[in-house]
A tleap script that builds the chain and sets N, CA, C and O, in Angstrom:
source leaprc.protein.ff14SB
mol = sequence {
  NMET LYS TRP VAL LYS ARG ILE VAL LEU GLY
  LEU ALA VAL VAL PHE ALA LEU PHE TYR LEU
  ILE THR ARG PRO GLU ASP ALA ALA ASN VAL
  VAL GLN ALA ALA VAL THR ALA VAL PHE ASP
  GLY ALA GLN ALA VAL GLY ARG PHE PHE THR
  SER LEU ALA CALA
}
set mol.1.N position { 0.884 -3.964 25.762 }
set mol.1.CA position { 0.748 -3.199 24.551 }
set mol.1.C position { 0.866 -4.089 23.319 }
set mol.1.O position { 0.324 -3.759 22.264 }
set mol.2.N position { 1.564 -5.209 23.441 }
set mol.2.CA position { 1.691 -6.119 22.298 }
set mol.2.C position { 0.343 -6.673 21.874 }
set mol.2.O position { 0.085 -6.844 20.683 }
set mol.3.N position { -0.516 -6.954 22.842 }
set mol.3.CA position { -1.815 -7.538 22.502 }
set mol.3.C position { -2.682 -6.539 21.752 }
set mol.3.O position { -3.512 -6.937 20.934 }
set mol.4.N position { -2.505 -5.247 22.014 }
set mol.4.CA position { -3.274 -4.229 21.299 }
set mol.4.C position { -2.843 -4.219 19.823 }
set mol.4.O position { -3.679 -4.131 18.923 }
set mol.5.N position { -1.536 -4.310 19.595 }
set mol.5.CA position { -1.039 -4.340 18.215 }
set mol.5.C position { -1.545 -5.574 17.490 }
set mol.5.O position { -1.903 -5.498 16.314 }
set mol.6.N position { -1.578 -6.706 18.173 }
set mol.6.CA position { -2.075 -7.931 17.551 }
set mol.6.C position { -3.551 -7.823 17.208 }
set mol.6.O position { -3.977 -8.279 16.147 }
set mol.7.N position { -4.327 -7.230 18.089 }
set mol.7.CA position { -5.761 -7.063 17.832 }
set mol.7.C position { -5.980 -6.134 16.641 }
set mol.7.O position { -6.786 -6.429 15.759 }
set mol.8.N position { -5.264 -5.018 16.617 }
set mol.8.CA position { -5.408 -4.067 15.512 }
set mol.8.C position { -4.976 -4.704 14.195 }
set mol.8.O position { -5.649 -4.538 13.178 }
set mol.9.N position { -3.868 -5.425 14.205 }
set mol.9.CA position { -3.403 -6.106 13.000 }
set mol.9.C position { -4.407 -7.162 12.551 }
set mol.9.O position { -4.688 -7.283 11.359 }
set mol.10.N position { -4.943 -7.917 13.488 }
set mol.10.CA position { -5.945 -8.932 13.161 }
set mol.10.C position { -7.193 -8.316 12.557 }
set mol.10.O position { -7.739 -8.842 11.586 }
set mol.11.N position { -7.650 -7.208 13.122 }
set mol.11.CA position { -8.818 -6.522 12.574 }
set mol.11.C position { -8.545 -5.983 11.169 }
set mol.11.O position { -9.417 -6.029 10.302 }
set mol.12.N position { -7.341 -5.478 10.952 }
set mol.12.CA position { -6.987 -4.976 9.622 }
set mol.12.C position { -6.972 -6.109 8.596 }
set mol.12.O position { -7.437 -5.936 7.470 }
set mol.13.N position { -6.442 -7.258 8.983 }
set mol.13.CA position { -6.409 -8.405 8.075 }
set mol.13.C position { -7.824 -8.890 7.778 }
set mol.13.O position { -8.147 -9.185 6.627 }
set mol.14.N position { -8.661 -8.973 8.791 }
set mol.14.CA position { -10.047 -9.407 8.590 }
set mol.14.C position { -10.782 -8.426 7.680 }
set mol.14.O position { -11.523 -8.841 6.789 }
set mol.15.N position { -10.580 -7.137 7.901 }
set mol.15.CA position { -11.226 -6.141 7.047 }
set mol.15.C position { -10.740 -6.270 5.607 }
set mol.15.O position { -11.543 -6.213 4.677 }
set mol.16.N position { -9.426 -6.443 5.414 }
set mol.16.CA position { -8.883 -6.576 4.058 }
set mol.16.C position { -9.455 -7.804 3.367 }
set mol.16.O position { -9.815 -7.733 2.192 }
set mol.17.N position { -9.544 -8.924 4.068 }
set mol.17.CA position { -10.119 -10.130 3.476 }
set mol.17.C position { -11.601 -9.939 3.142 }
set mol.17.O position { -12.063 -10.361 2.082 }
set mol.18.N position { -12.337 -9.304 4.049 }
set mol.18.CA position { -13.750 -9.032 3.798 }
set mol.18.C position { -13.921 -8.150 2.561 }
set mol.18.O position { -14.780 -8.409 1.718 }
set mol.19.N position { -13.093 -7.103 2.464 }
set mol.19.CA position { -13.147 -6.189 1.321 }
set mol.19.C position { -12.781 -6.922 0.039 }
set mol.19.O position { -13.402 -6.704 -1.001 }
set mol.20.N position { -11.778 -7.787 0.109 }
set mol.20.CA position { -11.346 -8.544 -1.061 }
set mol.20.C position { -12.436 -9.489 -1.541 }
set mol.20.O position { -12.644 -9.635 -2.745 }
set mol.21.N position { -13.127 -10.127 -0.621 }
set mol.21.CA position { -14.164 -11.099 -0.983 }
set mol.21.C position { -15.428 -10.406 -1.491 }
set mol.21.O position { -16.039 -10.858 -2.460 }
set mol.22.N position { -15.818 -9.314 -0.839 }
set mol.22.CA position { -17.080 -8.676 -1.204 }
set mol.22.C position { -16.956 -7.723 -2.390 }
set mol.22.O position { -17.922 -7.530 -3.128 }
set mol.23.N position { -15.778 -7.123 -2.581 }
set mol.23.CA position { -15.589 -6.163 -3.673 }
set mol.23.C position { -14.231 -6.377 -4.334 }
set mol.23.O position { -13.334 -5.550 -4.169 }
set mol.24.N position { -14.065 -7.454 -5.068 }
set mol.24.CA position { -12.745 -7.769 -5.622 }
set mol.24.C position { -12.230 -6.743 -6.650 }
set mol.24.O position { -11.027 -6.487 -6.718 }
set mol.25.N position { -13.128 -6.164 -7.438 }
set mol.25.CA position { -12.679 -5.175 -8.417 }
set mol.25.C position { -12.144 -3.928 -7.728 }
set mol.25.O position { -11.107 -3.390 -8.117 }
set mol.26.N position { -12.854 -3.474 -6.707 }
set mol.26.CA position { -12.398 -2.300 -5.965 }
set mol.26.C position { -11.089 -2.586 -5.227 }
set mol.26.O position { -10.209 -1.727 -5.158 }
set mol.27.N position { -10.967 -3.787 -4.680 }
set mol.27.CA position { -9.729 -4.149 -3.997 }
set mol.27.C position { -8.557 -4.162 -4.977 }
set mol.27.O position { -7.461 -3.717 -4.636 }
set mol.28.N position { -8.776 -4.662 -6.178 }
set mol.28.CA position { -7.720 -4.667 -7.192 }
set mol.28.C position { -7.329 -3.248 -7.578 }
set mol.28.O position { -6.150 -2.962 -7.786 }
set mol.29.N position { -8.307 -2.363 -7.675 }
set mol.29.CA position { -8.009 -0.960 -7.991 }
set mol.29.C position { -7.188 -0.303 -6.893 }
set mol.29.O position { -6.282 0.479 -7.179 }
set mol.30.N position { -7.496 -0.614 -5.643 }
set mol.30.CA position { -6.740 -0.053 -4.516 }
set mol.30.C position { -5.296 -0.531 -4.556 }
set mol.30.O position { -4.371 0.262 -4.378 }
set mol.31.N position { -5.102 -1.819 -4.788 }
set mol.31.CA position { -3.739 -2.363 -4.851 }
set mol.31.C position { -2.984 -1.766 -6.033 }
set mol.31.O position { -1.812 -1.413 -5.906 }
set mol.32.N position { -3.644 -1.652 -7.173 }
set mol.32.CA position { -2.994 -1.077 -8.351 }
set mol.32.C position { -2.595 0.373 -8.089 }
set mol.32.O position { -1.503 0.784 -8.482 }
set mol.33.N position { -3.436 1.142 -7.448 }
set mol.33.CA position { -3.117 2.531 -7.134 }
set mol.33.C position { -1.938 2.620 -6.161 }
set mol.33.O position { -1.079 3.491 -6.299 }
set mol.34.N position { -1.901 1.724 -5.188 }
set mol.34.CA position { -0.792 1.729 -4.221 }
set mol.34.C position { 0.529 1.390 -4.903 }
set mol.34.O position { 1.549 2.025 -4.635 }
set mol.35.N position { 0.514 0.395 -5.780 }
set mol.35.CA position { 1.736 0.014 -6.494 }
set mol.35.C position { 2.188 1.147 -7.408 }
set mol.35.O position { 3.381 1.434 -7.495 }
set mol.36.N position { 1.257 1.784 -8.080 }
set mol.36.CA position { 1.589 2.911 -8.946 }
set mol.36.C position { 2.207 4.048 -8.139 }
set mol.36.O position { 3.173 4.670 -8.581 }
set mol.37.N position { 1.658 4.320 -6.967 }
set mol.37.CA position { 2.203 5.382 -6.120 }
set mol.37.C position { 3.632 5.067 -5.681 }
set mol.37.O position { 4.481 5.958 -5.643 }
set mol.38.N position { 3.896 3.817 -5.355 }
set mol.38.CA position { 5.253 3.435 -4.939 }
set mol.38.C position { 6.221 3.599 -6.106 }
set mol.38.O position { 7.306 4.153 -5.927 }
set mol.39.N position { 5.853 3.133 -7.294 }
set mol.39.CA position { 6.733 3.267 -8.454 }
set mol.39.C position { 6.942 4.733 -8.837 }
set mol.39.O position { 8.050 5.121 -9.208 }
set mol.40.N position { 5.899 5.540 -8.751 }
set mol.40.CA position { 6.043 6.964 -9.051 }
set mol.40.C position { 6.975 7.633 -8.049 }
set mol.40.O position { 7.781 8.485 -8.423 }
set mol.41.N position { 6.872 7.256 -6.794 }
set mol.41.CA position { 7.772 7.798 -5.778 }
set mol.41.C position { 9.218 7.394 -6.020 }
set mol.41.O position { 10.130 8.201 -5.842 }
set mol.42.N position { 9.428 6.149 -6.425 }
set mol.42.CA position { 10.780 5.686 -6.716 }
set mol.42.C position { 11.357 6.431 -7.918 }
set mol.42.O position { 12.538 6.777 -7.924 }
set mol.43.N position { 10.542 6.676 -8.921 }
set mol.43.CA position { 11.003 7.440 -10.081 }
set mol.43.C position { 11.372 8.865 -9.691 }
set mol.43.O position { 12.368 9.408 -10.167 }
set mol.44.N position { 10.569 9.463 -8.827 }
set mol.44.CA position { 10.852 10.832 -8.395 }
set mol.44.C position { 12.172 10.901 -7.627 }
set mol.44.O position { 12.949 11.839 -7.807 }
set mol.45.N position { 12.422 9.918 -6.781 }
set mol.45.CA position { 13.689 9.886 -6.042 }
set mol.45.C position { 14.849 9.696 -7.013 }
set mol.45.O position { 15.898 10.323 -6.863 }
set mol.46.N position { 14.662 8.836 -8.002 }
set mol.46.CA position { 15.698 8.632 -9.008 }
set mol.46.C position { 15.998 9.898 -9.788 }
set mol.46.O position { 17.162 10.219 -10.025 }
set mol.47.N position { 14.955 10.626 -10.191 }
set mol.47.CA position { 15.156 11.890 -10.901 }
set mol.47.C position { 15.860 12.913 -10.019 }
set mol.47.O position { 16.695 13.681 -10.498 }
set mol.48.N position { 15.528 12.926 -8.740 }
set mol.48.CA position { 16.164 13.853 -7.813 }
set mol.48.C position { 17.670 13.604 -7.760 }
set mol.48.O position { 18.462 14.539 -7.883 }
set mol.49.N position { 18.065 12.339 -7.575 }
set mol.49.CA position { 19.488 12.038 -7.478 }
set mol.49.C position { 20.199 12.237 -8.815 }
set mol.49.O position { 21.369 12.617 -8.837 }
set mol.50.N position { 19.518 11.989 -9.916 }
set mol.50.CA position { 20.112 12.238 -11.224 }
set mol.50.C position { 20.379 13.715 -11.425 }
set mol.50.O position { 21.454 14.097 -11.887 }
set mol.51.N position { 19.408 14.550 -11.082 }
set mol.51.CA position { 19.605 15.986 -11.232 }
set mol.51.C position { 20.608 16.522 -10.213 }
set mol.51.O position { 21.290 17.511 -10.479 }
set mol.52.N position { 20.701 15.888 -9.071 }
set mol.52.CA position { 21.665 16.302 -8.059 }
set mol.52.C position { 23.087 16.004 -8.534 }
set mol.52.O position { 24.004 16.787 -8.285 }
set mol.53.N position { 23.264 14.886 -9.210 }
set mol.53.CA position { 24.583 14.494 -9.693 }
set mol.53.C position { 25.009 15.286 -10.927 }
set mol.53.O position { 26.199 15.368 -11.231 }
set mol.54.N position { 24.046 15.867 -11.636 }
set mol.54.CA position { 24.384 16.591 -12.879 }
set mol.54.C position { 24.924 17.979 -12.602 }
set mol.54.O position { 25.252 18.712 -13.535 }
savepdb mol mol.pdb
quit
């Protein structure tokens, strides 16, 4: 089963590199959206605990 995970991970890396090389603007937009989603989620968790403590 380890070899299946390695193959899938390798294919994902190859696809990401291909996408980055062929469409760099779109790849940057995807990364920016992912980072924004993570920060928005962290803010929401922070607001939750702040309101819970109040």
